[in-house]
Every structure is written in structure tokens, then in C-alpha cells.
N, C-alpha and C positions, 0 to 999 in steps of 0.2 A: 768709224774713225775718219776724219777728213783727210784729203790728200795733203801731204806735207809739201811745203815749198821747197824748190830745188836749193841745194846748198853747195857752196864752194869750199873745198878743202884747202886750208892754208897750212901747209906743213912747215915745221921749224926744223932746224938741222939736228935737233937732239931727240933721243929716244930714252925712255926710262925703263930700266930693268926692275920688275917687281920680284923681289927675292924669293917669295914663296910660290911663284908660278914658273912654268918652263917656257914661256913665250915672251917675246918683247911686246909690251903694250905701248902703243904710240899715244901715251896719255897726255902729252903736251901738244898734240895736234889740235888746231882750232877749226871750227867751221862756222859759217855765217850764211844768212839768207842771201840769195843773189840780188834781191832788191827788197828794201824795207817798204811796208805798206804805207800808203799815203792817200790823201783825198785832195780834190781840186777846190781851192778857195776863190775868193773874189779876184778878178783880173787874171785867172788862170794859174795862180801861184799854187804850188803843191804844199799841203799842210801835213806834216808828219803826225800821226796819231797813234802809232804803235806803243803799247805800254807793257811793262813787266810787272806782274803782280805776284804776291806770295801769301800763302796761308799755311798753317800747320795744325796739328792736333785736331783733325776732323773727327776722330774716334767714331767711325761709322758703325761700330758694334752697338751704339745707341741708336735706336730706331728713329728718334727725333732728328738727330744729326743727319742720318742717312736720307730721310724723307725731305728735309729742308735743302739738302744739296741738290736734289733733283730740280729745284725751282730756280737754280742759278741761271741767269740770262746768258745768252751767247756773247762771247768776246772773240769774234772770228779773226781778228788781227793781232791779238795779244798773246803773250806767253804767261804761263803760270808756274810758279815754284811751289811744290808740295814739300814742306820742310819737316816731314816725318810724323809718325803716329797717326797714319790713316786708319790702320786697323791691325789686328793680330793675325788674321788668316789670309792666305793667298787669294781666296775668292773675294774677300772684302776689298783688297787692293785692286784686283781685276775689275770689280764692279765700279769702283770710283774712277779708275782710269778710262774705262769705257764711256762713262758718263761725261767726264771732263774733256775727253778727246773730241767730243762733238761740239764743244763750246769754246775751245782755245786752239790757237794755231800751233802751239808747242807746249809740252809739259816737261818739267824737270823735277825729279823726285830724289829725296834722300831718306834713308831709314831713320825712324826714331827707335826708342827702346821697345815699343809695342810691336813693331814689325819683326823684331828679333825673338819675341816670346814663342815658346812652344807650349801651346795650350791643349794640343791633342794628346790624349792619354796613350795613344798607340806608341809602344816603345820604339817602333821603327820610324817615327816622325822625325823630320829634320830638326837638328838642334845646332845652336851656335852658328859657326861659319856656314854650315850647310843650309840653315834657315835663311841666312842673309842671301846666299847665292840663289836660293829658290825665289825670294822676293825680287831680286835683281832680274831674274829670268822672266817673272811676270811683267815687270815694267818694260823690259826689252820687247816682249811679245806684243806690247801695245805701242811700240814706237816711242817710248818715254826714255829720256836721258837719265842716267844713274851715276853714282860716284865711280863706276867702273868704265865709263865711256869718255870719249873725247870731250873736252870742255868747249861749249858753244861760245861764239863771239857775238855779243849783242851790238848791232849796228843801228838800232833805232834811237829815238830821242834819249839823251843822257849818255849815249855811248861815244866811242866804242868802249866796251867793258867785257872782260872774260867772265862768264858765269861759272863758278867752280863748285859743283855739288860735292860735298865732303861727307865722309863717314868716319868719325873719330872716336865715338863712345866716350867713356869717362874712366878715370883711374883713382877716384876717391880723394884726389888732392885738394878739392875744395872743402877740406875739413880744417879745423883749427890746428895750428902747428904742434900743440901739445897732445893731440889725439893720434895714436898710432893707427895705421890702416887696419890692422887686425881688430881694433876696438871700435871701429866706426859704427857697426850695427848696434852694439850695446850702448854707445854714446847717444845715438839717435833715439833709441828706445826710451831713454830716460825722460824724453819729452814727447813720447808717444808718436815718434816718426819712424817710418819704415818704408822700404821700397820692395814692391812685388818682383822686381828684377832678380832679387836673391833667390826666388823660387822658379821663375819662368824663363829667365834669360841665361841660357847656358853659354859658357865661353868656349866650348869644344871647337877645335882641338887644342885651344890655348889653355895654359895653366890656370888663368884667372881672367876676369873681365879687365883688370888693370893691364895684364900682359897683352890681351887683345888690343886694348887702347894703344899701347906702346907700338905694337906692330903697325896699326893703322896710321899712327903719327909718322912713323918712319917712311912709309910708302907715300903718304900724302905730301909730306914736306919735300920729298924729292920731286914730285910732280909740280908743285907750286914753284919751287926754286928754278925749274926749267922754263917757266914762262918769261916772256920779255919783261924786264923789270920796270919799263916805263909804261906798260899797259895796265890801266886800272882793272880791278877785279870786283866782283860781287861774290863774297865768300858766303856759302850756304851750308849750315850745319844744324842738325836738330838741337844739339846742346849748345848753350852759350859758350863763347870763346873766352870770356873773362869772368872771374869770380865776383868782381864788384858789380856785375849786372844781375846777379842772382839775389833778387829781393822777393822773398816769399815769407812774409811775416807770420802767417798762420802756421807754417811748418819750417822754420828756419834750419832745423837740423836735417832737412832733406838735401841740403846743398851738396854733400859728397857724391850724390848720384847725378850731378848736373854738369859735369865737364872736367877739364883738366887744366892745371896751371901752365902746362907746356904751350898753350895757345894764347897766352895773355898778350903777346906782342905781335901776333900774326897779322893784325890789321895794318900795322906799320911795315912789317917785313915784306908783306905780299901786296902792298899798294892797294889796299881795299878802298873802294869808293863807298860801298855799303856792305854791312855784315847782317845776314838774315839768320834768325834762329827761332826756335819754339820751346817746347818742353815745360816751361814754367807755368803756362796758363795765366800769364800776367802780361797782357798786351801793353806795349809801351815803346817809345822812341827815346834813345839815349845817344849822346855824342861823346866820343873819346878821341882826343888828338885830331879833331876835325873830321872824324869818320862817323857816319850815321850807323847806329845799331838798331835793328828792328826786331822786336819780339812779336811774332805774327800768329799766335795761337788762337784757335776758336775755343776749344775746350769741351768739357762735358755740358750736357743740356742746361744745367743750372748756372752756367758761367757766361751765358750770352743771351741776348734779347732776340727771341724767336720772331717777334713782330718785325724786326728790321731785316731778317733774313740773312743768309750766309753772305750775300752780295756785299753787305755793309762791312764785312770783316775781311774782305780782300784788301791787303795793304799794297799800295802803289810803291814799288821799289825804284823803277825808272820810268819816266824821267825824274819822278819824286817831287 
């Protein structure tokens, strides 16, 4: 792991209580590099070249994805967002973070649904919230920022922007209005759609995945509301923040497992400059209300061109 650049803590006067914890988390505190990387151009002028990239859905349980990731070239001055679905096991996440820490100046990670899966048959294996906390621990052990850490302030080209790693999950509300939540699985099955989360993603100790989603929404909304309203954000969540961005024509009835309607206007409410997500395995750029939405998935081995390498699938977020 390369040495991290020194950071300056920029406290704000507010602190946020997280209701289900017994400590105050200074989640609206920002930090930034003391100096942004640059190079010297003609005439001695400094040229800013620091970039913020993003990618998601590396799915390194597939050997092809894992091996190709090792070929990624160094980006010593750039930051990388990992927008979820790196892998299911702590050792998979650790391996990826160890690899990418040698190639990027800073890593930022949010969980996807796969990181929350319990695939170990051991009845004592972490489930639900405990599995999430385990994966957060792995990331922190490698110096990687998570949704539980202070939001970093990007001061490179395209900034300043607060990068906000989020963990929101989904609440099945991306379903048609005439389909009850209790009927989602049956409705999806009518067109041979299903989600393995129903087997592997435990909501413990929450009553349901929807209840866990509601809890995450409450905590996250409080954090985002505490940010300076005039400071642009880069919102990062594994799941799309808007239902109209879920375009999966081969399995349209998978949509209920793709997000929550509660975040439809968050790009406006929280002054988003860019919104980053994954999950759909459908790479694209969309615009809503003047805000750029980037779906940054790599996907399973059959969903990308190995000859181009993983490098070609890094999406430039800033300066953009």
C-alpha cells in the first residue's frame, strides 16, 4: 500500500447522531489533500492532472475478472471509486484492495449486494448488518474510505466536490404501483426473473431488507443534509438513485431489487455534480436536471471485452 498523502481536516460545526450507535460520528467532517498533484508544463506553468475514476461490479469470484484486474496500469495520482460488487467474501475484497492500493492514490468503496451475501455455510458466519460491518472493517484495514467514514473533499480538477460514499440498499419500491411488496417475487417469477439476494442477503437484525433500507436512508439523509448546501457532491451508491435509469430489457422485472423511490430527487436536494452507480451491468451515461449519472459496471466475463482490458472500463468522473 503506498503512503497516503497528508490530509487537512476541515470540521463543520455540526455533528450527526447515528441513532443505532452509542457514539457521535462526525460524519459531516470533510478532509482534503494538502496539495493536489500537478506537473510542470511549458513556461513553468503547473498543469493539474489528478483524475477521479470509478468502476463497479468487478465480480472477482470470476477468475477472468480477477486475473485481468492485475494488469491494470498504475495511476499514482488518481483516485478510484469502487461502487460495489467487488466480491462476496472478505478475502476477495482484501485481495482487490491490496492490488488497487498499489495503483491509485486513494480508494473509496461502497458495498453492493454481493458484499452483503453470506455464502459460507457455517451457521456462525456473519449475516446482514454484521457482514456489512465485517466488509467495512476489511476496507478500513487497507486505508480505504467507506460509507461509515468522513466524506472526502475532492480539490483536483472539476472540484471542489464532496465525494459521498453511500450504502442505501433497496426497498422493492421500483415495482409497478399495482404490485404489492409481498407479491414482488411471484410477479418477477412470471417472467423468469429472480434475485439471489432472497437467499443470500440476510437483513439481520432488521425485520426485512426494506426495513434495513429505511434505516440507511434515515442515517444517510441526516449526513447529507448536514453538508454545506452550496458545495457540489459526487453521490456514490451501488444501486441507481432513480427508477427511470433502470433499463434492463432482458430482465425488466428485476427492477424491484435495484433501488428505492425515496432517492429520486437526491441529485437535486444534495447538489449533485455527478451521481455514480453500478448494479445493472449496463454501462451508460444519462443526464437528469443537468446532473450527469454514470453507470460504471464491469460485469461478468461475458459482458465486457477482455482484449481491451479493465483499464478501458474505468469511467472518468472528474474532471469528466
